[in-house]
FIMINU-242767 format. One record per residue (C-alpha): residue number from 1; residue in three letters; z, y, x. Coordinates in nm, 2 decimals. Example, Ala and Ser with C-alpha at 12.3 -4.5 7.8 and 13.67 -1.06 7.14 Angstrom:
+-----+------+--------+--------+--------+
: pos : code :     up :  north :   east :
+-----+------+--------+--------+--------+
:   1 :  ALA :   0.78 :  -0.45 :   1.23 :
:   2 :  SER :   0.71 :  -0.11 :   1.37 :
+-----+------+--------+--------+--------+
//
This chain:
+-----+------+--------+--------+--------+
: pos : code :     up :  north :   east :
+-----+------+--------+--------+--------+
:   1 :  MET :  -0.47 :  -0.17 :  -2.53 :
:   2 :  ARG :  -0.27 :  -0.01 :  -2.25 :
:   3 :  GLY :  -0.14 :   0.26 :  -2.48 :
:   4 :  ARG :  -0.05 :   0.01 :  -2.75 :
:   5 :  LEU :   0.15 :  -0.20 :  -2.50 :
:   6 :  THR :   0.34 :   0.11 :  -2.38 :
:   7 :  LEU :   0.42 :   0.21 :  -2.74 :
:   8 :  ALA :   0.54 :  -0.14 :  -2.82 :
:   9 :  ALA :   0.76 :  -0.14 :  -2.52 :
:  10 :  ALA :   0.90 :   0.20 :  -2.61 :
:  11 :  LEU :   0.98 :   0.09 :  -2.97 :
:  12 :  THR :   1.15 :  -0.23 :  -2.84 :
:  13 :  LEU :   1.36 :  -0.02 :  -2.60 :
:  14 :  PHE :   1.46 :   0.22 :  -2.88 :
:  15 :  ALA :   1.56 :  -0.07 :  -3.10 :
:  16 :  VAL :   1.78 :  -0.22 :  -2.83 :
:  17 :  ILE :   1.94 :   0.11 :  -2.76 :
:  18 :  SER :   1.99 :   0.20 :  -3.13 :
:  19 :  CYS :   2.12 :  -0.14 :  -3.23 :
:  20 :  PRO :   2.33 :  -0.27 :  -2.94 :
:  21 :  ALA :   2.44 :  -0.64 :  -2.97 :
:  22 :  GLN :   2.78 :  -0.77 :  -2.89 :
:  23 :  LEU :   2.77 :  -0.96 :  -2.56 :
:  24 :  SER :   2.90 :  -1.31 :  -2.57 :
:  25 :  LYS :   3.20 :  -1.40 :  -2.35 :
:  26 :  PRO :   2.97 :  -1.59 :  -2.10 :
:  27 :  ALA :   2.74 :  -1.29 :  -2.09 :
:  28 :  GLU :   3.03 :  -1.06 :  -2.02 :
:  29 :  TRP :   3.14 :  -1.29 :  -1.74 :
:  30 :  THR :   2.80 :  -1.30 :  -1.59 :
:  31 :  VAL :   2.79 :  -0.93 :  -1.57 :
:  32 :  GLU :   3.14 :  -0.93 :  -1.41 :
:  33 :  VAL :   3.02 :  -1.17 :  -1.14 :
:  34 :  PHE :   2.70 :  -0.97 :  -1.09 :
:  35 :  VAL :   2.90 :  -0.65 :  -1.04 :
:  36 :  ASP :   3.17 :  -0.81 :  -0.82 :
:  37 :  TYR :   2.92 :  -0.98 :  -0.59 :
:  38 :  GLY :   2.71 :  -0.72 :  -0.42 :
:  39 :  PHE :   2.70 :  -0.90 :  -0.09 :
:  40 :  ILE :   2.47 :  -1.21 :  -0.07 :
:  41 :  GLU :   2.32 :  -1.29 :   0.26 :
:  42 :  PRO :   2.06 :  -1.57 :   0.24 :
:  43 :  ASN :   1.92 :  -1.80 :   0.50 :
:  44 :  ILE :   2.15 :  -1.72 :   0.79 :
:  45 :  THR :   2.08 :  -1.96 :   1.08 :
:  46 :  TYR :   2.41 :  -2.14 :   1.16 :
:  47 :  ALA :   2.28 :  -2.39 :   1.42 :
:  48 :  ARG :   1.96 :  -2.53 :   1.56 :
:  49 :  ALA :   1.90 :  -2.91 :   1.58 :
:  50 :  GLY :   1.59 :  -3.00 :   1.78 :
:  51 :  ASP :   1.33 :  -2.76 :   1.65 :
:  52 :  VAL :   1.49 :  -2.71 :   1.31 :
:  53 :  ASP :   1.68 :  -2.39 :   1.22 :
:  54 :  LEU :   1.96 :  -2.48 :   0.99 :
:  55 :  LYS :   2.04 :  -2.22 :   0.72 :
:  56 :  LEU :   2.32 :  -2.12 :   0.49 :
:  57 :  ASP :   2.38 :  -1.85 :   0.23 :
:  58 :  VAL :   2.69 :  -1.63 :   0.21 :
:  59 :  TYR :   2.83 :  -1.49 :  -0.11 :
:  60 :  ARG :   3.10 :  -1.22 :  -0.07 :
:  61 :  PRO :   3.28 :  -1.03 :  -0.34 :
:  62 :  LYS :   3.33 :  -0.65 :  -0.34 :
:  63 :  VAL :   3.70 :  -0.61 :  -0.27 :
:  64 :  LYS :   3.91 :  -0.32 :  -0.16 :
:  65 :  ASP :   4.16 :  -0.55 :  -0.01 :
:  66 :  PRO :   4.05 :  -0.61 :   0.35 :
:  67 :  LYS :   4.24 :  -0.94 :   0.38 :
:  68 :  LYS :   4.05 :  -1.25 :   0.44 :
:  69 :  LEU :   3.97 :  -1.45 :   0.13 :
:  70 :  PRO :   3.97 :  -1.82 :   0.05 :
:  71 :  THR :   3.63 :  -1.97 :   0.12 :
:  72 :  LEU :   3.43 :  -2.25 :  -0.04 :
:  73 :  MET :   3.19 :  -2.45 :   0.17 :
:  74 :  TRP :   2.94 :  -2.60 :  -0.07 :
:  75 :  ILE :   2.71 :  -2.89 :   0.02 :
:  76 :  HIS :   2.43 :  -3.00 :  -0.22 :
:  77 :  GLY :   2.35 :  -3.35 :  -0.32 :
:  78 :  GLY :   2.02 :  -3.54 :  -0.34 :
:  79 :  GLY :   2.08 :  -3.88 :  -0.17 :
:  80 :  TRP :   2.05 :  -3.72 :   0.17 :
:  81 :  ARG :   1.68 :  -3.71 :   0.11 :
:  82 :  GLY :   1.62 :  -3.43 :  -0.14 :
:  83 :  GLY :   1.77 :  -3.12 :  -0.30 :
:  84 :  SER :   1.83 :  -2.79 :  -0.14 :
:  85 :  LYS :   2.10 :  -2.53 :  -0.13 :
:  86 :  GLU :   1.91 :  -2.31 :  -0.37 :
:  87 :  SER :   1.86 :  -2.59 :  -0.63 :
:  88 :  TYR :   2.24 :  -2.64 :  -0.66 :
:  89 :  SER :   2.35 :  -2.28 :  -0.62 :
:  90 :  LEU :   2.48 :  -2.24 :  -0.98 :
:  91 :  ARG :   2.75 :  -2.50 :  -0.90 :
:  92 :  VAL :   2.93 :  -2.23 :  -0.71 :
:  93 :  LEU :   2.97 :  -1.99 :  -1.00 :
:  94 :  PRO :   3.33 :  -2.09 :  -1.10 :
:  95 :  TRP :   3.43 :  -2.01 :  -0.74 :
:  96 :  LEU :   3.27 :  -1.67 :  -0.75 :
:  97 :  GLU :   3.46 :  -1.59 :  -1.06 :
:  98 :  MET :   3.78 :  -1.66 :  -0.87 :
:  99 :  GLY :   3.69 :  -1.40 :  -0.62 :
: 100 :  TRP :   3.63 :  -1.64 :  -0.33 :
: 101 :  ASN :   3.38 :  -1.63 :  -0.06 :
: 102 :  VAL :   3.12 :  -1.91 :  -0.09 :
: 103 :  VAL :   2.90 :  -2.05 :   0.19 :
: 104 :  ASN :   2.62 :  -2.26 :   0.06 :
: 105 :  VAL :   2.49 :  -2.50 :   0.32 :
: 106 :  GLU :   2.17 :  -2.68 :   0.39 :
: 107 :  TYR :   2.14 :  -2.98 :   0.63 :
: 108 :  ARG :   1.87 :  -3.21 :   0.77 :
: 109 :  LEU :   1.74 :  -3.45 :   0.51 :
: 110 :  THR :   1.62 :  -3.81 :   0.57 :
: 111 :  GLY :   1.26 :  -3.70 :   0.62 :
: 112 :  VAL :   1.36 :  -3.49 :   0.91 :
: 113 :  ALA :   1.65 :  -3.69 :   1.07 :
: 114 :  ARG :   1.84 :  -4.00 :   0.98 :
: 115 :  ALA :   2.22 :  -4.06 :   0.99 :
: 116 :  PRO :   2.44 :  -3.92 :   1.11 :
: 117 :  ALA :   2.24 :  -3.59 :   1.14 :
: 118 :  ALA :   2.35 :  -3.46 :   0.80 :
: 119 :  VAL :   2.72 :  -3.51 :   0.90 :
: 120 :  GLU :   2.66 :  -3.33 :   1.23 :
: 121 :  ASP :   2.50 :  -3.04 :   1.06 :
: 122 :  CYS :   2.78 :  -2.99 :   0.81 :
: 123 :  ARG :   3.03 :  -3.00 :   1.09 :
: 124 :  CYS :   2.83 :  -2.73 :   1.26 :
: 125 :  ALA :   2.84 :  -2.52 :   0.95 :
: 126 :  LEU :   3.22 :  -2.55 :   0.93 :
: 127 :  ARG :   3.25 :  -2.43 :   1.29 :
: 128 :  TRP :   3.02 :  -2.14 :   1.20 :
: 129 :  ILE :   3.25 :  -2.04 :   0.92 :
: 130 :  VAL :   3.55 :  -2.04 :   1.14 :
: 131 :  ALA :   3.36 :  -1.85 :   1.42 :
: 132 :  ASN :   3.25 :  -1.59 :   1.18 :
: 133 :  ALA :   3.57 :  -1.54 :   0.99 :
: 134 :  ASP :   3.63 :  -1.18 :   1.10 :
: 135 :  LYS :   3.27 :  -1.07 :   1.02 :
: 136 :  TYR :   3.27 :  -1.21 :   0.67 :
: 137 :  SER :   3.64 :  -1.20 :   0.58 :
: 138 :  PHE :   3.66 :  -1.58 :   0.57 :
: 139 :  ASP :   4.02 :  -1.71 :   0.59 :
: 140 :  PRO :   4.00 :  -2.00 :   0.84 :
: 141 :  ASP :   4.32 :  -2.14 :   0.70 :
: 142 :  ARG :   4.19 :  -2.15 :   0.34 :
: 143 :  ILE :   3.85 :  -2.32 :   0.37 :
: 144 :  VAL :   3.78 :  -2.57 :   0.09 :
: 145 :  VAL :   3.48 :  -2.80 :   0.14 :
: 146 :  SER :   3.31 :  -2.95 :  -0.16 :
: 147 :  GLY :   2.98 :  -3.12 :  -0.27 :
: 148 :  GLN :   2.84 :  -3.36 :  -0.52 :
: 149 :  SER :   2.70 :  -3.71 :  -0.46 :
: 150 :  ALA :   2.56 :  -3.72 :  -0.11 :
: 151 :  GLY :   2.71 :  -3.37 :  -0.08 :
: 152 :  GLY :   3.05 :  -3.51 :  -0.18 :
: 153 :  HIS :   3.01 :  -3.77 :   0.09 :
: 154 :  LEU :   2.94 :  -3.50 :   0.34 :
: 155 :  ALA :   3.23 :  -3.29 :   0.22 :
: 156 :  LEU :   3.46 :  -3.59 :   0.27 :
: 157 :  MET :   3.31 :  -3.65 :   0.62 :
: 158 :  THR :   3.35 :  -3.29 :   0.71 :
: 159 :  GLY :   3.71 :  -3.27 :   0.60 :
: 160 :  MET :   3.83 :  -3.62 :   0.70 :
: 161 :  ALA :   3.66 :  -3.69 :   1.04 :
: 162 :  THR :   3.83 :  -3.40 :   1.22 :
: 163 :  GLY :   3.83 :  -3.45 :   1.59 :
: 164 :  GLU :   3.56 :  -3.72 :   1.59 :
: 165 :  THR :   3.35 :  -3.58 :   1.87 :
: 166 :  LEU :   3.06 :  -3.82 :   1.81 :
: 167 :  PHE :   2.95 :  -3.58 :   1.53 :
: 168 :  ASP :   2.99 :  -3.27 :   1.74 :
: 169 :  LYS :   2.73 :  -3.30 :   2.01 :
: 170 :  ASN :   2.53 :  -3.00 :   1.87 :
: 171 :  CYS :   2.84 :  -2.78 :   1.81 :
: 172 :  PRO :   3.12 :  -2.88 :   2.05 :
: 173 :  GLY :   3.46 :  -2.72 :   2.02 :
: 174 :  ASP :   3.82 :  -2.77 :   1.92 :
: 175 :  PRO :   3.89 :  -2.97 :   1.61 :
: 176 :  VAL :   3.86 :  -2.76 :   1.29 :
: 177 :  LYS :   4.06 :  -2.85 :   0.98 :
: 178 :  VAL :   3.99 :  -2.76 :   0.62 :
: 179 :  ALA :   4.25 :  -2.68 :   0.36 :
: 180 :  ALA :   4.13 :  -2.92 :   0.09 :
: 181 :  VAL :   3.83 :  -3.13 :  -0.02 :
: 182 :  VAL :   3.68 :  -3.13 :  -0.37 :
: 183 :  ASN :   3.47 :  -3.44 :  -0.39 :
: 184 :  TRP :   3.23 :  -3.47 :  -0.68 :
: 185 :  PHE :   3.13 :  -3.84 :  -0.72 :
: 186 :  GLY :   3.06 :  -3.88 :  -0.35 :
: 187 :  ILE :   2.98 :  -4.20 :  -0.16 :
: 188 :  THR :   3.28 :  -4.33 :   0.02 :
: 189 :  ASP :   3.15 :  -4.67 :   0.15 :
: 190 :  VAL :   2.80 :  -4.64 :   0.28 :
: 191 :  GLY :   2.78 :  -5.01 :   0.36 :
: 192 :  ASP :   2.83 :  -5.09 :  -0.01 :
: 193 :  LEU :   2.50 :  -4.92 :  -0.09 :
: 194 :  LEU :   2.31 :  -5.11 :   0.17 :
: 195 :  GLN :   2.34 :  -5.46 :   0.02 :
: 196 :  GLY :   2.43 :  -5.66 :  -0.29 :
: 197 :  LYS :   2.43 :  -5.53 :  -0.64 :
: 198 :  ASN :   2.50 :  -5.17 :  -0.54 :
: 199 :  LYS :   2.21 :  -5.15 :  -0.29 :
: 200 :  THR :   2.01 :  -4.83 :  -0.31 :
: 201 :  GLU :   1.69 :  -4.72 :  -0.14 :
: 202 :  PHE :   1.82 :  -4.37 :  -0.05 :
: 203 :  ALA :   2.11 :  -4.51 :   0.15 :
: 204 :  SER :   1.89 :  -4.76 :   0.33 :
: 205 :  ASN :   1.64 :  -4.49 :   0.42 :
: 206 :  TRP :   1.92 :  -4.26 :   0.54 :
: 207 :  ILE :   2.06 :  -4.53 :   0.78 :
: 208 :  GLY :   1.71 :  -4.66 :   0.87 :
: 209 :  GLN :   1.56 :  -5.00 :   0.80 :
: 210 :  ASP :   1.59 :  -5.09 :   1.16 :
: 211 :  ARG :   1.97 :  -5.01 :   1.17 :
: 212 :  LEU :   2.09 :  -5.18 :   0.86 :
: 213 :  ASP :   2.29 :  -5.43 :   1.08 :
: 214 :  ASP :   2.45 :  -5.15 :   1.29 :
: 215 :  ALA :   2.81 :  -5.20 :   1.17 :
: 216 :  VAL :   2.94 :  -4.93 :   1.40 :
: 217 :  LEU :   2.71 :  -4.66 :   1.26 :
: 218 :  ILE :   2.77 :  -4.76 :   0.90 :
: 219 :  ARG :   3.15 :  -4.76 :   0.95 :
: 220 :  ASN :   3.13 :  -4.42 :   1.13 :
: 221 :  VAL :   2.95 :  -4.25 :   0.84 :
: 222 :  SER :   3.18 :  -4.39 :   0.57 :
: 223 :  PRO :   3.47 :  -4.17 :   0.46 :
: 224 :  LEU :   3.69 :  -4.47 :   0.39 :
: 225 :  SER :   3.70 :  -4.53 :   0.76 :
: 226 :  TYR :   3.89 :  -4.21 :   0.82 :
: 227 :  VAL :   4.18 :  -4.24 :   0.58 :
: 228 :  ARG :   4.50 :  -4.18 :   0.75 :
: 229 :  SER :   4.82 :  -3.97 :   0.71 :
: 230 :  GLY :   4.79 :  -3.60 :   0.77 :
: 231 :  LEU :   4.46 :  -3.54 :   0.59 :
: 232 :  PRO :   4.41 :  -3.23 :   0.37 :
: 233 :  PRO :   4.46 :  -3.27 :   0.00 :
: 234 :  ILE :   4.16 :  -3.44 :  -0.17 :
: 235 :  ILE :   4.06 :  -3.44 :  -0.53 :
: 236 :  THR :   3.78 :  -3.66 :  -0.66 :
: 237 :  ILE :   3.59 :  -3.62 :  -0.98 :
: 238 :  HIS :   3.39 :  -3.92 :  -1.09 :
: 239 :  GLY :   3.24 :  -4.07 :  -1.40 :
: 240 :  ASP :   3.34 :  -4.43 :  -1.47 :
: 241 :  LYS :   2.99 :  -4.52 :  -1.58 :
: 242 :  ASP :   2.81 :  -4.38 :  -1.28 :
: 243 :  PRO :   2.49 :  -4.58 :  -1.22 :
: 244 :  LEU :   2.42 :  -4.45 :  -0.87 :
: 245 :  VAL :   2.75 :  -4.41 :  -0.69 :
: 246 :  PRO :   2.99 :  -4.68 :  -0.82 :
: 247 :  TYR :   3.31 :  -4.55 :  -0.98 :
: 248 :  ASP :   3.48 :  -4.81 :  -0.75 :
: 249 :  HIS :   3.41 :  -4.58 :  -0.46 :
: 250 :  ALA :   3.64 :  -4.32 :  -0.61 :
: 251 :  VAL :   3.90 :  -4.58 :  -0.71 :
: 252 :  ARG :   3.92 :  -4.73 :  -0.36 :
: 253 :  LEU :   3.94 :  -4.39 :  -0.19 :
: 254 :  HIS :   4.22 :  -4.29 :  -0.42 :
: 255 :  LYS :   4.42 :  -4.60 :  -0.36 :
: 256 :  LYS :   4.37 :  -4.59 :   0.02 :
: 257 :  LEU :   4.47 :  -4.22 :   0.04 :
: 258 :  THR :   4.77 :  -4.28 :  -0.18 :
: 259 :  ASP :   4.88 :  -4.57 :   0.04 :
: 260 :  ALA :   4.84 :  -4.35 :   0.35 :
: 261 :  GLY :   5.06 :  -4.08 :   0.19 :
: 262 :  VAL :   4.78 :  -3.83 :   0.15 :
: 263 :  VAL :   4.81 :  -3.58 :  -0.14 :
: 264 :  ASN :   4.51 :  -3.67 :  -0.36 :
: 265 :  GLU :   4.40 :  -3.71 :  -0.72 :
: 266 :  LEU :   4.13 :  -3.89 :  -0.91 :
: 267 :  PHE :   4.00 :  -3.72 :  -1.22 :
: 268 :  THR :   3.80 :  -3.97 :  -1.42 :
: 269 :  VAL :   3.53 :  -3.86 :  -1.66 :
: 270 :  LYS :   3.54 :  -4.12 :  -1.93 :
: 271 :  GLY :   3.19 :  -4.25 :  -2.00 :
: 272 :  GLY :   3.05 :  -4.01 :  -1.75 :
: 273 :  ASP :   2.74 :  -4.10 :  -1.55 :
: 274 :  HIS :   2.62 :  -3.95 :  -1.23 :
: 275 :  GLY :   2.73 :  -3.59 :  -1.28 :
: 276 :  ASP :   2.56 :  -3.53 :  -1.62 :
: 277 :  PHE :   2.89 :  -3.45 :  -1.78 :
: 278 :  SER :   2.94 :  -3.28 :  -2.11 :
: 279 :  LYS :   3.05 :  -2.91 :  -2.12 :
: 280 :  GLN :   3.40 :  -3.02 :  -2.23 :
: 281 :  ASP :   3.43 :  -3.27 :  -1.95 :
: 282 :  SER :   3.30 :  -3.02 :  -1.69 :
: 283 :  ILE :   3.55 :  -2.75 :  -1.81 :
: 284 :  ALA :   3.83 :  -3.01 :  -1.80 :
: 285 :  ALA :   3.73 :  -3.11 :  -1.44 :
: 286 :  TYR :   3.73 :  -2.75 :  -1.32 :
: 287 :  LYS :   4.06 :  -2.68 :  -1.49 :
: 288 :  GLU :   4.20 :  -2.99 :  -1.31 :
: 289 :  ILE :   4.06 :  -2.87 :  -0.97 :
: 290 :  ARG :   4.22 :  -2.53 :  -1.01 :
: 291 :  LYS :   4.55 :  -2.69 :  -1.11 :
: 292 :  PHE :   4.53 :  -2.92 :  -0.81 :
: 293 :  LEU :   4.46 :  -2.64 :  -0.56 :
: 294 :  LYS :   4.73 :  -2.41 :  -0.70 :
: 295 :  LYS :   4.98 :  -2.69 :  -0.69 :
: 296 :  ASN :   4.91 :  -2.79 :  -0.33 :
: 297 :  LEU :   4.78 :  -2.47 :  -0.17 :
: 298 :  SER :   4.82 :  -2.10 :  -0.19 :
: 299 :  LEU :   4.45 :  -2.04 :  -0.27 :
: 300 :  VAL :   4.46 :  -1.76 :  -0.52 :
: 301 :  SER :   4.27 :  -1.46 :  -0.39 :
: 302 :  SER :   4.40 :  -1.11 :  -0.38 :
: 303 :  GLN :   4.11 :  -1.01 :  -0.62 :
: 304 :  GLU :   4.23 :  -1.26 :  -0.87 :
: 305 :  ARG :   4.59 :  -1.14 :  -0.85 :
: 306 :  ALA :   4.48 :  -0.78 :  -0.90 :
: 307 :  SER :   4.28 :  -0.88 :  -1.21 :
: 308 :  GLY :   4.59 :  -1.00 :  -1.39 :
: 309 :  GLY :   4.46 :  -1.35 :  -1.42 :
: 310 :  ARG :   4.11 :  -1.27 :  -1.54 :
: 311 :  CYS :   3.99 :  -1.57 :  -1.35 :
: 312 :  GLU :   4.18 :  -1.84 :  -1.53 :
: 313 :  TRP :   3.91 :  -2.09 :  -1.61 :
: 314 :  VAL :   4.02 :  -2.24 :  -1.93 :
: 315 :  LYS :   4.22 :  -2.01 :  -2.15 :
: 316 :  GLU :   4.25 :  -2.05 :  -2.53 :
: 317 :  SER :   4.26 :  -1.67 :  -2.59 :
: 318 :  ALA :   3.93 :  -1.62 :  -2.41 :
: 319 :  ARG :   3.73 :  -1.94 :  -2.37 :
: 320 :  ARG :   3.43 :  -1.89 :  -2.14 :
: 321 :  THR :   3.17 :  -2.14 :  -2.01 :
: 322 :  ARG :   3.23 :  -2.18 :  -1.64 :
: 323 :  VAL :   3.03 :  -2.49 :  -1.55 :
+-----+------+--------+--------+--------+
//
């Protein structure tokens, strides 16, 4: 039996070598990312909260240019109670293709610590990125923070609550600013999810059943509370049929930011629910994100410039799946 298996394997290998198939565009792109990203450092401890080691993963491209690169800080979703940095890691692939650094962050979930622990952890992670800029070639002036659902909420809190020392007890220091926020259907009004028609169990559990009347805490962990002039550019992607995080959260954030003079955009996915967007809608969203960042920031990496535009996400002459 062992000899037969070996022979079968040999014949299969011969067939593959003799009759090479044409790789699809997505497959070619996957190989490019694999070749370009030889530096992945998982489970780096960025802070310690109580007896919990908080971890993050760093993805770095192979680049000859020693200059610091734009860096994405990615925060996973899961209603503050579930999910992991590993389970959402494929969401960073479009950023890897751009030649960016990516920092994929975990934080304390509801079962470990209630609000505002997750906010505190993400703020610590941002400080870690800045503190380690030289070691990992992070550009501290070009940090974009992003996440989806609860991760979108935490991305907004990380980018908008700059200077709010009530979240910095574990990682004190000077205020740290991000270059932009990319918010994927994040919660903007926590109080709205604690009562009435939009009430959700995951929000009540994160705040704590014994603190549902704590108006100060609820206000402090709601991104809408921090809208003011001078914030970094913010783009929100949200489906108008979202059953978990009401589309109204995105609409109110957009209006309030606009009234405050903050550069922002709301990209509405027509008929989109809670992130389960079609391939076409997802490509359109990433295209709009790229357009938004290029319009408002100088965030094209040296690797992308050197590639002659290989990293343009949606290009009719070479359409690739990047979602």
